[in-house]
LOFI-726931 format. One record per residue (C-alpha): residue in one letter; x, y negated, z. Coordinates in pm, 1 decimal. Last residue first. Example, Ala and Ser with C-alpha at 12.3 -4.5 7.8 and 13.67 -1.06 7.14 Angstrom:
2
<rec aa="S" px="1367.0" py="106.0" pz="714.0"/>
<rec aa="A" px="1230.0" py="450.0" pz="780.0"/>
REM end
This chain:
335
<rec aa="X" px="-1228.8" py="-18.4" pz="-745.6"/>
<rec aa="X" px="-836.1" py="34.8" pz="-585.6"/>
<rec aa="X" px="-772.7" py="-330.4" pz="-597.4"/>
<rec aa="X" px="-1117.2" py="-430.4" pz="-431.4"/>
<rec aa="X" px="-1082.8" py="-151.5" pz="-148.8"/>
<rec aa="X" px="-714.0" py="-280.6" pz="-108.6"/>
<rec aa="X" px="-830.3" py="-641.3" pz="-33.5"/>
<rec aa="X" px="-1145.0" py="-535.4" pz="167.5"/>
<rec aa="X" px="-913.0" py="-330.9" pz="396.7"/>
<rec aa="X" px="-644.7" py="-596.0" pz="482.0"/>
<rec aa="X" px="-903.9" py="-859.8" pz="546.7"/>
<rec aa="X" px="-1120.0" py="-618.6" pz="772.9"/>
<rec aa="X" px="-782.2" py="-575.7" pz="932.9"/>
<rec aa="X" px="-764.7" py="-916.7" pz="1010.6"/>
<rec aa="X" px="-1146.9" py="-959.2" pz="1103.2"/>
<rec aa="X" px="-1112.9" py="-651.1" pz="1337.2"/>
<rec aa="X" px="-812.3" py="-741.0" pz="1484.8"/>
<rec aa="X" px="-911.7" py="-867.3" pz="1818.6"/>
<rec aa="X" px="-1034.6" py="-543.6" pz="1959.4"/>
<rec aa="X" px="-658.2" py="-420.1" pz="1949.8"/>
<rec aa="X" px="-593.7" py="-79.4" pz="1920.0"/>
<rec aa="X" px="-503.6" py="-14.2" pz="1560.0"/>
<rec aa="X" px="-881.1" py="-110.4" pz="1471.5"/>
<rec aa="X" px="-1079.8" py="-190.4" pz="1824.9"/>
<rec aa="X" px="-1452.8" py="-164.9" pz="1785.3"/>
<rec aa="X" px="-1656.6" py="-133.7" pz="2093.7"/>
<rec aa="X" px="-1857.0" py="143.2" pz="2092.5"/>
<rec aa="X" px="-2274.3" py="134.5" pz="2121.8"/>
<rec aa="X" px="-2508.5" py="345.8" pz="2295.4"/>
<rec aa="X" px="-2786.1" py="10.2" pz="2334.0"/>
<rec aa="X" px="-2911.9" py="39.7" pz="2708.4"/>
<rec aa="X" px="-2628.5" py="-232.7" pz="2801.7"/>
<rec aa="X" px="-2777.2" py="-467.9" pz="2548.4"/>
<rec aa="X" px="-2529.1" py="-677.5" pz="2335.2"/>
<rec aa="X" px="-2463.1" py="-1021.5" pz="2457.4"/>
<rec aa="X" px="-2153.1" py="-884.5" pz="2628.8"/>
<rec aa="X" px="-2034.3" py="-903.7" pz="2244.3"/>
<rec aa="X" px="-2026.2" py="-1263.3" pz="2216.5"/>
<rec aa="X" px="-1625.1" py="-1245.4" pz="2170.1"/>
<rec aa="X" px="-1671.6" py="-1014.4" pz="1851.0"/>
<rec aa="X" px="-1716.8" py="-647.4" pz="1766.9"/>
<rec aa="X" px="-1980.2" py="-401.2" pz="1828.6"/>
<rec aa="X" px="-1975.2" py="-30.4" pz="1663.6"/>
<rec aa="X" px="-2386.0" py="146.0" pz="1654.5"/>
<rec aa="X" px="-2323.8" py="506.5" pz="1556.2"/>
<rec aa="X" px="-2481.7" py="758.7" pz="1299.5"/>
<rec aa="X" px="-2749.0" py="520.3" pz="1125.9"/>
<rec aa="X" px="-3032.2" py="675.7" pz="962.6"/>
<rec aa="X" px="-3105.4" py="388.0" pz="675.4"/>
<rec aa="X" px="-3382.7" py="188.5" pz="613.1"/>
<rec aa="X" px="-3401.6" py="26.1" pz="275.1"/>
<rec aa="X" px="-3294.1" py="-251.6" pz="65.3"/>
<rec aa="X" px="-3197.1" py="-516.1" pz="350.9"/>
<rec aa="X" px="-3200.6" py="-890.0" pz="363.3"/>
<rec aa="X" px="-3206.5" py="-1138.8" pz="677.3"/>
<rec aa="X" px="-3214.8" py="-1470.9" pz="742.5"/>
<rec aa="X" px="-2977.7" py="-1761.0" pz="865.9"/>
<rec aa="X" px="-3132.9" py="-1800.9" pz="1205.4"/>
<rec aa="X" px="-3350.4" py="-2027.2" pz="1382.4"/>
<rec aa="X" px="-3662.5" py="-1834.5" pz="1437.4"/>
<rec aa="X" px="-3826.0" py="-1949.1" pz="1110.8"/>
<rec aa="X" px="-3482.8" py="-1802.5" pz="905.2"/>
<rec aa="X" px="-3518.0" py="-1441.9" pz="1089.6"/>
<rec aa="X" px="-3911.5" py="-1405.3" pz="1050.0"/>
<rec aa="X" px="-3836.7" py="-1540.8" pz="668.7"/>
<rec aa="X" px="-3599.0" py="-1313.1" pz="567.8"/>
<rec aa="X" px="-3787.5" py="-1005.1" pz="713.2"/>
<rec aa="X" px="-3682.5" py="-687.4" pz="900.3"/>
<rec aa="X" px="-3897.1" py="-356.6" pz="790.1"/>
<rec aa="X" px="-3624.8" py="-161.1" pz="686.9"/>
<rec aa="X" px="-3568.1" py="74.2" pz="982.3"/>
<rec aa="X" px="-3237.1" py="-29.8" pz="1075.4"/>
<rec aa="X" px="-3264.3" py="-361.4" pz="1007.2"/>
<rec aa="X" px="-3594.2" py="-372.8" pz="1201.2"/>
<rec aa="X" px="-3476.4" py="-154.3" pz="1530.0"/>
<rec aa="X" px="-3196.3" py="-443.9" pz="1472.1"/>
<rec aa="X" px="-3388.3" py="-744.7" pz="1519.8"/>
<rec aa="X" px="-3608.6" py="-595.1" pz="1798.8"/>
<rec aa="X" px="-3289.3" py="-534.2" pz="1997.5"/>
<rec aa="X" px="-3099.1" py="-842.0" pz="1936.1"/>
<rec aa="X" px="-3447.3" py="-1014.2" pz="2022.0"/>
<rec aa="X" px="-3514.2" py="-831.1" pz="2375.4"/>
<rec aa="X" px="-3154.4" py="-912.7" pz="2469.7"/>
<rec aa="X" px="-3171.6" py="-1243.9" pz="2402.1"/>
<rec aa="X" px="-3079.7" py="-1447.9" pz="2081.1"/>
<rec aa="X" px="-3026.1" py="-1857.8" pz="2056.4"/>
<rec aa="X" px="-2686.6" py="-1916.1" pz="2130.5"/>
<rec aa="X" px="-2571.2" py="-1624.8" pz="1905.2"/>
<rec aa="X" px="-2703.2" py="-1792.6" pz="1605.2"/>
<rec aa="X" px="-2838.5" py="-1556.8" pz="1351.2"/>
<rec aa="X" px="-2789.2" py="-1339.6" pz="1058.4"/>
<rec aa="X" px="-2951.6" py="-1004.6" pz="936.4"/>
<rec aa="X" px="-2778.7" py="-725.5" pz="717.0"/>
<rec aa="X" px="-2872.6" py="-435.7" pz="457.5"/>
<rec aa="X" px="-2773.9" py="-157.8" pz="279.9"/>
<rec aa="X" px="-2407.8" py="-241.4" pz="254.8"/>
<rec aa="X" px="-2211.8" py="76.7" pz="62.9"/>
<rec aa="X" px="-1856.2" py="134.3" pz="248.4"/>
<rec aa="X" px="-1984.4" py="447.8" pz="421.2"/>
<rec aa="X" px="-2385.5" py="371.7" pz="443.8"/>
<rec aa="X" px="-2353.6" py="22.1" pz="614.5"/>
<rec aa="X" px="-2605.1" py="-149.5" pz="808.6"/>
<rec aa="X" px="-2510.4" py="-495.7" pz="893.8"/>
<rec aa="X" px="-2574.2" py="-727.4" pz="1192.9"/>
<rec aa="X" px="-2454.0" py="-1078.5" pz="1213.7"/>
<rec aa="X" px="-2441.1" py="-1283.1" pz="1532.2"/>
<rec aa="X" px="-2324.9" py="-1681.0" pz="1473.2"/>
<rec aa="X" px="-2116.0" py="-1905.4" pz="1688.4"/>
<rec aa="X" px="-1914.4" py="-1754.1" pz="1919.2"/>
<rec aa="X" px="-1931.5" py="-1447.0" pz="1710.8"/>
<rec aa="X" px="-2116.3" py="-1093.4" pz="1790.1"/>
<rec aa="X" px="-2056.4" py="-924.7" pz="1486.2"/>
<rec aa="X" px="-2257.6" py="-613.1" pz="1485.4"/>
<rec aa="X" px="-2238.9" py="-254.0" pz="1281.6"/>
<rec aa="X" px="-2504.2" py="-18.2" pz="1237.9"/>
<rec aa="X" px="-2318.2" py="256.2" pz="1070.7"/>
<rec aa="X" px="-2338.9" py="556.5" pz="823.5"/>
<rec aa="X" px="-2043.8" py="775.7" pz="832.9"/>
<rec aa="X" px="-1706.0" py="734.7" pz="620.9"/>
<rec aa="X" px="-1577.1" py="439.2" pz="848.4"/>
<rec aa="X" px="-1647.7" py="62.2" pz="814.3"/>
<rec aa="X" px="-1586.4" py="-177.8" pz="1151.1"/>
<rec aa="X" px="-1288.4" py="-418.9" pz="992.4"/>
<rec aa="X" px="-1489.4" py="-436.5" pz="642.1"/>
<rec aa="X" px="-1776.8" py="-564.2" pz="888.5"/>
<rec aa="X" px="-1564.1" py="-814.0" pz="1084.6"/>
<rec aa="X" px="-1432.1" py="-988.4" pz="709.5"/>
<rec aa="X" px="-1792.1" py="-1002.0" pz="607.4"/>
<rec aa="X" px="-1849.5" py="-1242.8" pz="910.2"/>
<rec aa="X" px="-1545.2" py="-1395.7" pz="837.9"/>
<rec aa="X" px="-1645.7" py="-1465.8" pz="509.4"/>
<rec aa="X" px="-1348.4" py="-1382.6" pz="279.7"/>
<rec aa="X" px="-1052.8" py="-1523.9" pz="76.8"/>
<rec aa="X" px="-791.8" py="-1367.5" pz="-137.1"/>
<rec aa="X" px="-424.6" py="-1514.3" pz="-221.4"/>
<rec aa="X" px="-119.9" py="-1433.5" pz="-418.5"/>
<rec aa="X" px="100.1" py="-1695.4" pz="-323.9"/>
<rec aa="X" px="238.9" py="-2003.4" pz="-515.7"/>
<rec aa="X" px="256.9" py="-2269.9" pz="-267.2"/>
<rec aa="X" px="-15.3" py="-2441.1" pz="-425.3"/>
<rec aa="X" px="-194.3" py="-2144.4" pz="-475.4"/>
<rec aa="X" px="-191.4" py="-2112.7" pz="-94.9"/>
<rec aa="X" px="-328.6" py="-2472.5" pz="-2.2"/>
<rec aa="X" px="-620.8" py="-2485.1" pz="-311.8"/>
<rec aa="X" px="-711.0" py="-2127.7" pz="-267.3"/>
<rec aa="X" px="-773.5" py="-2266.3" pz="146.6"/>
<rec aa="X" px="-990.0" py="-2565.6" pz="12.2"/>
<rec aa="X" px="-1220.1" py="-2328.3" pz="-192.0"/>
<rec aa="X" px="-1276.0" py="-2141.1" pz="99.9"/>
<rec aa="X" px="-1379.4" py="-2411.0" pz="342.1"/>
<rec aa="X" px="-1550.2" py="-2579.8" pz="22.9"/>
<rec aa="X" px="-1783.5" py="-2257.6" pz="-78.1"/>
<rec aa="X" px="-1942.4" py="-2300.2" pz="-383.1"/>
<rec aa="X" px="-1710.4" py="-2354.6" pz="-657.3"/>
<rec aa="X" px="-1556.3" py="-2003.7" pz="-576.4"/>
<rec aa="X" px="-1225.2" py="-2033.6" pz="-601.9"/>
<rec aa="X" px="-1042.5" py="-1695.0" pz="-742.9"/>
<rec aa="X" px="-970.8" py="-1343.0" pz="-580.3"/>
<rec aa="X" px="-1299.9" py="-1374.0" pz="-347.9"/>
<rec aa="X" px="-1388.5" py="-1043.8" pz="-160.3"/>
<rec aa="X" px="-1738.6" py="-1078.0" pz="-105.0"/>
<rec aa="X" px="-1846.7" py="-876.2" pz="-438.9"/>
<rec aa="X" px="-1656.0" py="-577.7" pz="-266.1"/>
<rec aa="X" px="-1917.3" py="-595.5" pz="-27.8"/>
<rec aa="X" px="-2250.9" py="-537.6" pz="-217.9"/>
<rec aa="X" px="-2099.2" py="-415.0" pz="-549.0"/>
<rec aa="X" px="-2365.1" py="-690.7" pz="-744.9"/>
<rec aa="X" px="-2732.8" py="-722.7" pz="-779.7"/>
<rec aa="X" px="-2917.5" py="-667.0" pz="-431.4"/>
<rec aa="X" px="-2642.5" py="-687.5" pz="-202.7"/>
<rec aa="X" px="-2418.0" py="-981.2" pz="-368.1"/>
<rec aa="X" px="-2755.0" py="-1159.1" pz="-375.6"/>
<rec aa="X" px="-2823.8" py="-1138.5" pz="-28.3"/>
<rec aa="X" px="-2531.6" py="-1240.8" pz="76.4"/>
<rec aa="X" px="-2500.9" py="-1551.7" pz="-127.5"/>
<rec aa="X" px="-2858.9" py="-1645.8" pz="-36.6"/>
<rec aa="X" px="-2747.5" py="-1635.8" pz="303.9"/>
<rec aa="X" px="-2506.4" py="-1941.2" pz="299.9"/>
<rec aa="X" px="-2771.4" py="-2126.3" pz="116.3"/>
<rec aa="X" px="-3032.3" py="-2025.3" pz="347.6"/>
<rec aa="X" px="-2824.3" py="-2145.2" pz="697.9"/>
<rec aa="X" px="-2738.4" py="-2485.4" pz="466.6"/>
<rec aa="X" px="-3107.1" py="-2547.7" pz="423.1"/>
<rec aa="X" px="-3194.5" py="-2687.2" pz="91.0"/>
<rec aa="X" px="-3279.5" py="-3018.8" pz="-4.5"/>
<rec aa="X" px="-2996.9" py="-3150.0" pz="-178.8"/>
<rec aa="X" px="-2798.7" py="-2832.0" pz="-322.1"/>
<rec aa="X" px="-2605.8" py="-2655.2" pz="-41.4"/>
<rec aa="X" px="-2263.9" py="-2720.1" pz="-52.0"/>
<rec aa="X" px="-2151.3" py="-2382.0" pz="134.3"/>
<rec aa="X" px="-2164.6" py="-2227.6" pz="478.6"/>
<rec aa="X" px="-1808.0" py="-2119.0" pz="501.4"/>
<rec aa="X" px="-1732.0" py="-1907.5" pz="812.2"/>
<rec aa="X" px="-1331.2" py="-1849.9" pz="745.1"/>
<rec aa="X" px="-1092.7" py="-1520.8" pz="639.4"/>
<rec aa="X" px="-746.6" py="-1537.4" pz="494.6"/>
<rec aa="X" px="-562.0" py="-1285.6" pz="285.0"/>
<rec aa="X" px="-209.5" py="-1357.4" pz="180.0"/>
<rec aa="X" px="-2.4" py="-1153.4" pz="-55.8"/>
<rec aa="X" px="361.9" py="-1274.3" pz="-84.0"/>
<rec aa="X" px="469.3" py="-1120.7" pz="218.8"/>
<rec aa="X" px="747.4" py="-1303.2" pz="488.9"/>
<rec aa="X" px="1000.8" py="-1004.7" pz="519.0"/>
<rec aa="X" px="1034.8" py="-989.5" pz="899.9"/>
<rec aa="X" px="1393.1" py="-1110.8" pz="1002.4"/>
<rec aa="X" px="1267.9" py="-1242.0" pz="1365.6"/>
<rec aa="X" px="1291.4" py="-1576.8" pz="1212.6"/>
<rec aa="X" px="1226.4" py="-1534.0" pz="883.2"/>
<rec aa="X" px="853.2" py="-1418.2" pz="1078.3"/>
<rec aa="X" px="832.6" py="-1748.0" pz="1290.2"/>
<rec aa="X" px="881.2" py="-1940.4" pz="976.8"/>
<rec aa="X" px="607.8" py="-1795.6" pz="796.4"/>
<rec aa="X" px="378.0" py="-1878.2" pz="1112.3"/>
<rec aa="X" px="501.8" py="-2222.2" pz="1107.8"/>
<rec aa="X" px="442.9" py="-2268.7" pz="764.6"/>
<rec aa="X" px="46.5" py="-2132.5" pz="818.5"/>
<rec aa="X" px="-14.3" py="-2336.2" pz="1112.8"/>
<rec aa="X" px="-241.0" py="-2574.2" pz="912.2"/>
<rec aa="X" px="-345.8" py="-2354.8" pz="745.8"/>
<rec aa="X" px="-737.0" py="-2412.3" pz="797.9"/>
<rec aa="X" px="-630.9" py="-2803.5" pz="692.6"/>
<rec aa="X" px="-622.6" py="-3124.0" pz="818.6"/>
<rec aa="X" px="-355.0" py="-3380.1" pz="803.7"/>
<rec aa="X" px="-354.7" py="-3688.6" pz="1036.7"/>
<rec aa="X" px="-179.7" py="-4040.5" pz="986.0"/>
<rec aa="X" px="-164.7" py="-4306.6" pz="1278.7"/>
<rec aa="X" px="-282.7" py="-4597.9" pz="1105.3"/>
<rec aa="X" px="-101.4" py="-4963.5" pz="1162.3"/>
<rec aa="X" px="-21.2" py="-4981.7" pz="831.5"/>
<rec aa="X" px="-184.1" py="-4764.8" pz="556.1"/>
<rec aa="X" px="3.5" py="-4547.4" pz="384.2"/>
<rec aa="X" px="-156.4" py="-4527.5" pz="22.6"/>
<rec aa="X" px="-441.4" py="-4306.8" pz="-19.3"/>
<rec aa="X" px="-455.3" py="-3991.4" pz="-205.9"/>
<rec aa="X" px="-801.4" py="-3901.0" pz="-252.5"/>
<rec aa="X" px="-1085.3" py="-4117.4" pz="-244.1"/>
<rec aa="X" px="-1238.7" py="-4313.9" pz="75.0"/>
<rec aa="X" px="-1488.9" py="-4233.9" pz="339.9"/>
<rec aa="X" px="-1498.0" py="-4501.4" pz="634.2"/>
<rec aa="X" px="-1643.4" py="-4302.4" pz="944.1"/>
<rec aa="X" px="-1880.1" py="-4501.7" pz="1178.1"/>
<rec aa="X" px="-2049.7" py="-4192.8" pz="1247.8"/>
<rec aa="X" px="-2315.1" py="-4319.0" pz="962.7"/>
<rec aa="X" px="-2065.2" py="-4276.7" pz="723.6"/>
<rec aa="X" px="-1997.2" py="-3860.4" pz="793.9"/>
<rec aa="X" px="-2375.2" py="-3873.3" pz="708.3"/>
<rec aa="X" px="-2319.5" py="-4066.3" pz="385.9"/>
<rec aa="X" px="-2095.9" py="-3750.5" pz="306.0"/>
<rec aa="X" px="-2303.4" py="-3488.7" pz="299.3"/>
<rec aa="X" px="-2065.0" py="-3208.6" pz="295.4"/>
<rec aa="X" px="-2045.7" py="-3288.9" pz="668.7"/>
<rec aa="X" px="-1754.9" py="-3300.3" pz="930.6"/>
<rec aa="X" px="-1531.3" py="-3115.8" pz="738.0"/>
<rec aa="X" px="-1661.7" py="-3293.2" pz="406.4"/>
<rec aa="X" px="-1453.0" py="-3591.0" pz="545.0"/>
<rec aa="X" px="-1133.2" py="-3411.8" pz="436.9"/>
<rec aa="X" px="-1219.8" py="-3389.3" pz="100.9"/>
<rec aa="X" px="-1349.1" py="-3737.4" pz="74.4"/>
<rec aa="X" px="-1067.6" py="-3911.9" pz="254.3"/>
<rec aa="X" px="-1119.0" py="-4001.4" pz="590.0"/>
<rec aa="X" px="-1076.0" py="-4352.2" pz="726.7"/>
<rec aa="X" px="-1125.5" py="-4411.6" pz="1134.7"/>
<rec aa="X" px="-1130.9" py="-4737.3" pz="1303.7"/>
<rec aa="X" px="-1134.3" py="-4688.0" pz="1688.8"/>
<rec aa="X" px="-1356.6" py="-4714.9" pz="1975.7"/>
<rec aa="X" px="-1650.6" py="-4490.2" pz="1837.2"/>
<rec aa="X" px="-1439.4" py="-4361.8" pz="1585.1"/>
<rec aa="X" px="-1239.0" py="-4137.2" pz="1828.6"/>
<rec aa="X" px="-1580.4" py="-3963.4" pz="1926.4"/>
<rec aa="X" px="-1654.9" py="-3906.0" pz="1580.5"/>
<rec aa="X" px="-1308.8" py="-3712.0" pz="1516.1"/>
<rec aa="X" px="-1344.2" py="-3540.1" pz="1859.4"/>
<rec aa="X" px="-1699.8" py="-3395.3" pz="1759.3"/>
<rec aa="X" px="-1582.4" py="-3290.7" pz="1386.4"/>
<rec aa="X" px="-1304.1" py="-3123.4" pz="1575.2"/>
<rec aa="X" px="-1549.4" py="-2937.8" pz="1803.9"/>
<rec aa="X" px="-1702.2" py="-2793.3" pz="1520.5"/>
<rec aa="X" px="-1560.8" py="-2843.9" pz="1213.8"/>
<rec aa="X" px="-1368.8" py="-2597.5" pz="989.8"/>
<rec aa="X" px="-1188.2" py="-2671.6" pz="695.6"/>
<rec aa="X" px="-1195.1" py="-2928.0" pz="403.9"/>
<rec aa="X" px="-821.1" py="-3010.6" pz="315.0"/>
<rec aa="X" px="-602.8" py="-3307.1" pz="363.6"/>
<rec aa="X" px="-612.2" py="-3675.0" pz="512.7"/>
<rec aa="X" px="-739.2" py="-3853.6" pz="803.1"/>
<rec aa="X" px="-630.5" py="-4196.0" pz="857.4"/>
<rec aa="X" px="-689.2" py="-4300.6" pz="1206.9"/>
<rec aa="X" px="-673.7" py="-4616.6" pz="1399.6"/>
<rec aa="X" px="-527.6" py="-4646.2" pz="1790.4"/>
<rec aa="X" px="-414.0" py="-4360.4" pz="2015.2"/>
<rec aa="X" px="-421.0" py="-4005.2" pz="1936.9"/>
<rec aa="X" px="-384.3" py="-3730.0" pz="2215.4"/>
<rec aa="X" px="-757.9" py="-3632.5" pz="2151.7"/>
<rec aa="X" px="-700.4" py="-3640.5" pz="1761.6"/>
<rec aa="X" px="-420.3" py="-3394.7" pz="1804.3"/>
<rec aa="X" px="-620.6" py="-3160.2" pz="2071.1"/>
<rec aa="X" px="-902.8" py="-3123.0" pz="1783.9"/>
<rec aa="X" px="-571.3" py="-3036.3" pz="1533.3"/>
<rec aa="X" px="-499.8" py="-2736.9" pz="1760.8"/>
<rec aa="X" px="-843.5" py="-2618.6" pz="1804.8"/>
<rec aa="X" px="-1017.1" py="-2613.8" pz="1511.8"/>
<rec aa="X" px="-688.1" py="-2482.0" pz="1391.3"/>
<rec aa="X" px="-748.0" py="-2145.1" pz="1577.7"/>
<rec aa="X" px="-508.0" py="-2112.9" pz="1868.3"/>
<rec aa="X" px="-337.4" py="-1827.5" pz="1822.5"/>
<rec aa="X" px="-302.0" py="-1438.8" pz="1825.4"/>
<rec aa="X" px="-33.6" py="-1216.3" pz="1709.7"/>
<rec aa="X" px="22.3" py="-869.7" pz="1530.5"/>
<rec aa="X" px="326.7" py="-682.7" pz="1377.7"/>
<rec aa="X" px="209.8" py="-334.7" pz="1298.3"/>
<rec aa="X" px="310.5" py="-133.5" pz="1617.2"/>
<rec aa="X" px="-59.7" py="-55.0" pz="1664.8"/>
<rec aa="X" px="-68.3" py="55.6" pz="1278.9"/>
<rec aa="X" px="-143.8" py="-167.3" pz="930.0"/>
<rec aa="X" px="-2.9" py="-11.1" pz="643.0"/>
<rec aa="X" px="179.5" py="-238.2" pz="436.7"/>
<rec aa="X" px="221.5" py="-485.4" pz="718.6"/>
<rec aa="X" px="103.2" py="-865.1" pz="871.2"/>
<rec aa="X" px="-174.4" py="-917.0" pz="1097.1"/>
<rec aa="X" px="-279.6" py="-1276.6" pz="1231.9"/>
<rec aa="X" px="-561.5" py="-1369.3" pz="1414.3"/>
<rec aa="X" px="-658.0" py="-1724.1" pz="1446.2"/>
<rec aa="X" px="-857.4" py="-1841.4" pz="1774.7"/>
<rec aa="X" px="-1163.6" py="-2026.9" pz="1909.1"/>
<rec aa="X" px="-1373.3" py="-2125.9" pz="1668.8"/>
<rec aa="X" px="-1240.1" py="-1812.2" pz="1400.4"/>
<rec aa="X" px="-955.5" py="-1792.2" pz="1138.2"/>
<rec aa="X" px="-885.6" py="-1423.0" pz="1025.3"/>
<rec aa="X" px="-560.9" py="-1419.7" pz="899.2"/>
<rec aa="X" px="-379.3" py="-1130.8" pz="697.6"/>
<rec aa="X" px="-41.0" py="-1109.1" pz="569.0"/>
<rec aa="X" px="78.1" py="-858.8" pz="343.0"/>
<rec aa="X" px="256.5" py="-561.9" pz="234.8"/>
<rec aa="X" px="83.0" py="-326.3" pz="-76.3"/>
<rec aa="X" px="40.9" py="-8.8" pz="3.9"/>
REM end
């Protein structure tokens, strides 16, 4: 198998794996997420701010930039501003000025560069300093809602692509990207960064990467309980049968049981999940599952009376997404 580095970028951490045949002895480590790293930089910056770079994960970073704009001038390029919102008028409502790309240096402004791959040069330097060959193939997973058309919910737009892949394409294989999508701005920004550095790059949504990291030869109900999103999928080996996605903070034990039961028996409806505040659901039919596999930092949300196993690929609960990237890229190249 080809040696590669895979990076699963979440809200709190970025989980990194290097190898050609990953196992418990593979080089792997966990760092704070780019969102957390750059949020701290904003909070430690005084005075006016010029923000450049790429579209990346927002969340707490978006809040930190908006807070900074309350007492200081903040200017953002269009690409970086989409970190806060794809609707740039909403960014300007926070008191932030949005300008075209490649501005000249502004006198008196601190500069801040945004990228989901802000740590990548340091990671490669760390590998070099420890005599570890730096792979030329890179897989990255980020969560991306996509740039929804005017008037369409970004929740619906994100899930719309998942449904299309299950219904019309190759299922999971259609969710491994080899080139820019024109649909997902965060994923496309990662492609820009990696391609500009001459690397062989693959991108996935972080939720789909977690599913890849939990697949087996048998029929499985796979749950990724993330800090923000809760996604469950029924999988017949590598074939994706159905899935639903909701927000972890809005789910109770009774709701989780209800949605998982309906996903397995094939009766779950897209609108019932969306109207409950979630993203949606799509299922091709029922699937008698052999086991339930659970991953994600909010796995304690799972009802204890459900008979489930915690995912620990290569002996590490943090590596489901990183090993899923590795598996997905290899499956794609073998197909």
